[in-house]
N, C-alpha and C positions, 0 to 999 in steps of 0.2 A: 402428441407426434413430436418429436424434437426435431428440425427440418436442419442439416449440417450441408454447408457448402464447404468442397476439399479444394485447395490449392497447392498444389506443388506439382514442380516440371517434371517430376519423375512418375513416368507411365507406372513403372513398378510401385511405387510408394503408394500413390492414387487407387489401384488396384488394392493394395490389404490395406488400405484406411476403409477403402468398400467393405473389404468382407468383413472388418472388426465392426466400423456401422451400421451392418446388414445382420450383425450377430444380435443385435438387442432390437427387441420388437418397441420400445420405447423411442429408436430414433430414426430416421428416414434421411434419406443424402438428396436435397437441395439440388445442386449442380456439381459441377467439377470444374478448374482452370488449371491451366500450364502457366500462367505469365501472373504477374501483378496486372496490368491491364487488365486480362478477363477478369481479376476477384471482382475490381471493383466496380467493372460495368454489370457482372454476375448477381454483385451484393445490393445494386441497385435497383434490382431488374425480378431477382428471385425474390428478395427480403429472406433471408433464413434468419435459423435463430443463432447459431453460433458459425462462425466463418475456424477455420482449421487453417492455421497460414504457416507455410513452408517462410524461410529467410531468404536463403540463397535459388535466381532465377535469374532468367535472362530478364532484357528490360529495368523496369523499376522493382526494385528488391522489394523484399516483404516489409520490409520495416518503414518503406515508402508506400507502399499498399495499404499497409495497417494504417498508417498518418490518413492520409488520402480518406478512407472507409471511415476513420474516424472524423473525419471533419464534414462527410458530406451524407453519407447515410450509418451513424452510427449503429454498431451490433458487437456483443462478446466476442473478441477474437483471442482465439487459442495458438498464439507462436506456437509451432510441432518441428521441432528442428535438432540436426545431431550437434549441433552450435550450444545447445542449453542444459549441458550439463553444470554440477555445481563449479566445475573449476573454469567455465566462460563466462565471468561474471560479467563481463562490458557486452556480450551481447544478450544476457537475461534481459539487463536493467535497461539497458536499447531500444528494446521490444515493450519493455509497460511504458519510456516513455513516449515512444510512439503512438501509446494505447491502448495495446494488450491486457488482457486482466489478468491472462494467465500464460506459464509458457510449460511445453512438455516435450520432453524425449521422444526422437521417434524410437516405436517399441522395436529390439531389434525381432528378427525370422522365427516363424515355429521351430521348437526345438532347442533356441534357446533360453539357458536358465531365467532369464531375467523377462524373458517375452510373456508370459501369463500375468507379472506381476504390473508390469507398465501398461499391457494392455488394458486389464482393468481398473487402472488407474487413470489413462486418456479416458475411458468411459463416464470414468464416476466424474471429472471432468468437465466434460461435456456437458453432465446434466447440469451438474451445479454453475456452471459459468449462464447455460441457456435463462436461468431464473434472474439474473443482472440487472439490473436496470442503466446502462451506461447514458451517458452524456456526448452532448456532440461537442468535440475537442475547438475550440478556435484556430484559426489557421494562424502556423508559428510568426511572432514577429520578429525583422531582421535583427533587433539588437533590444536584448532584455530590457526594462525599468524597472528599477527598484524603485519602491515608495517611499518618499522621504513622509508624507502627513497620515495623519489617520480622519478615519472618517468622524464628522464632528460627534456622530453618538460614541465614542468610543473615548473612556476617560482612562487616565493609567492614574491617578491619585493613589486607590487603595493599591496600589502595587508599590507601596514604599519601603514595605518590609521583605519581599520576595527571595528566598532561601533556596526554591527549588521549582524546574516547570516538568512536569509528566504531560508524557505524549501516547497516545494509542492510534494507532493505522492497522488497518488492514488490506483488501483488493484495492489497487492503485494507490497506494501508500508510497512506496521509495521513489517516487520523483518526486511527490510532493516534498517529503522529508528533503529531499534533494536543493529543490527549490528554497523552503525555510531555510535550511543547514546552509547550504552555500551562500546564503546574505546576509548570515548572522554579522557583526562588526568582527574585526580582526581581536576586539579588545571585550566581547563579551565575556562575560564572570560567573553567570547562572547557572549552574549545573543543572541536565539535562539529563531524563530517563525516558527509553522510549521502549515501548512494545510494540512492535510491528509481527502481527502471523506472516508467517513465511514459514513455506517446505522446508522439514532437516534436511540440511545441507544447505544453504543455501545463505545462512544469516550470516559467516565470514565473510563470503565474498560480497555480498550488499555492504559490509562496514568497511571493505576498503575501498568499493566502489566509490561509495561517499566521502571517503577520505578525501579522494584524489579533488575533490571540490569544497570540502570545506575548511575554513581557517582555525576548526577547533580540534582538540585529541577527543580521539574516539574511540573508547574501549566496551569489551562486553567483562563484564563484571562479574567478581567470584563474591562466596559468603567472608566477611568480615572484611572486604574493600569499603574504606571509607570514602564517602562522596566529598570531591573535591570542585572546587570552583574550574571552572574554564574546561572544563567534561562533557562528555557526551558519552551514555549509559545503554548499551543496547539487552535487554532482558533474553537469556539465553535462550535458545528452542527449547519446548516443551518444559519448560520451568516459571515459575512465578517468582516477584519480588516483590519483596516488601523492606522497609525502612526501619531499622531500630531507632530510639529513642537518641543514642549515642549515635545518628547520622553515618551507621554504619548498615550496608547490604547484608541483607540474610535472603540468598538463594535456594529453591528446594523443588524437586520435580513435581509437576502439576500431574494431576492424579481425573482420572474420568470419573467424577463423581458430580449429580445435580446440585446438591446442594451445596457444591462449592463455589466461590467464584472465579470467573473464567477471569484469563493472565491482566487487560486489560484494568476491569472491574476493581483485581485484585492491588494490583498498585494503587492506582486512585484512592483506594478506601484507605491503604496503609499509611501514604503521604496523608492524606486528610487528616490523620488520626495523627499523624508524627510533627507536621509542618501546620496545623492548622489551616490558619486564613493565609497566613505568607507562602503560599503556593498557587502555583498557575496550573492548571488541568485542560489538555486540549486533547479535541476527540476529532479526529480524520478521519476520510473515504474510508470504507468497508462494510462488507455484507455482515447484517445479522443485528445484536445491540451489545455486544460486548463493549464496556466502557460507560452506557449512557447509566446505571444506576452508581458506579462507582463516582460521574461526574456531579449526579445530585445529590453523594455524598460531601463534596468538596466544595459543593455552592451552600449547602446548608451549614458549613463550618465558615461561611464568608470569605473563601478564595475565589479567586478571578479563576471563571471557566469559559471555555470557547470550543463552538462547535465550525467545524468548515461549511461553507455554505453548499445550499445544493447543483449552483449553477458552477463549481467548481469542483465538486466530489466526482468520481469515477463512477463510484457508487455512494447513492444519499441514504444509507442504509443504519450506519449506528449513525453517524450526524443527526439524523433524522429522530432517532429514537431518543436522543437526548432531548434534542429540540422539543418534542413532545410531552417529556415530562418535566418542562422547565427547569431542564439543568445547567441550560447554556447563560450563561452573562452575555457573553456576544454571539454572535455569528455572522462568521469573515470568512473572506475569500483569500490562500494563501499569502497573496502581495502585503496584506491589513496584516494580517497577523506576524509575518516575520517583521513587518516595522512596526509591530504593537510591541515586540520582543528586546529589539532592537531601543526603542524609546524609556525601557523599563531598567534596562542596564545600564543605558546612558543616565537618569536619573539616579540610580544607587549609588553610583561614583561621581558625583558633586559632594 
């Protein structure tokens, strides 16, 4: 049984959510709160498996309540609001940055053409997120400090010929990507290709959101585009990305076939074949195991491979899989990953 805490200042919305949750035999209502303050207290006392969190509430809002819960008593939080449609990018990723593991649009009332689809999606999200093992967030520092020095165990000597960086991320990925990309040096030249598992319709908004804090050019590539230095590329939703021998993109529709490699592993496998040891593979926070086998392939080609550490991963699923199969050269937190990449880029320009 999955215990769900409902947080919303609207009685009508709370009653509708209770009706939705009661319709599923696997879910049970742990409690309900109408303010952010109540949400924090009830999360501590009721220990729900999932929290459904509204954004606009009196007192502390949903972002602040989410952050407080993730600092005190971490639990999977689904931000559930009319303010998280694909057109409202800032709200979506602000929620993720606060510690939410998913966002969901409020289902319209019964009779609306989208009602059934959004209700089914919400129920599926609740069940899926209940399995996420979240981490406690550290209290936010008043000022961000960018690391200048790497841990002693980390060497950049093998990066003297790096031509490309490939990154894979899933649940919890966007804020980590923002942290890494926003702190890269302005003269950073190594091209970066990213696969971020994300719901359809949200990728363009995420790229726009990241572009506001990133010094590099961000782009969603098309087949035939050439990989260019100083650019960050994002794999299109529901597509797989590979790089040809001539350093051009090949984009093709993903197919649901258990025999095919998943998107992150597919990218890692492609760059390991094309660039051999002259590449870096980075696997960030996320559910499941996508990317682990691909990172192993990259390491077999003597490429540098990095897995995000457990302490900083919102969901330590994909990195853990890679670490367990000895696919990671280094296990690092995002600030160390940024410092590592900046050092590699700086050394290449000497």
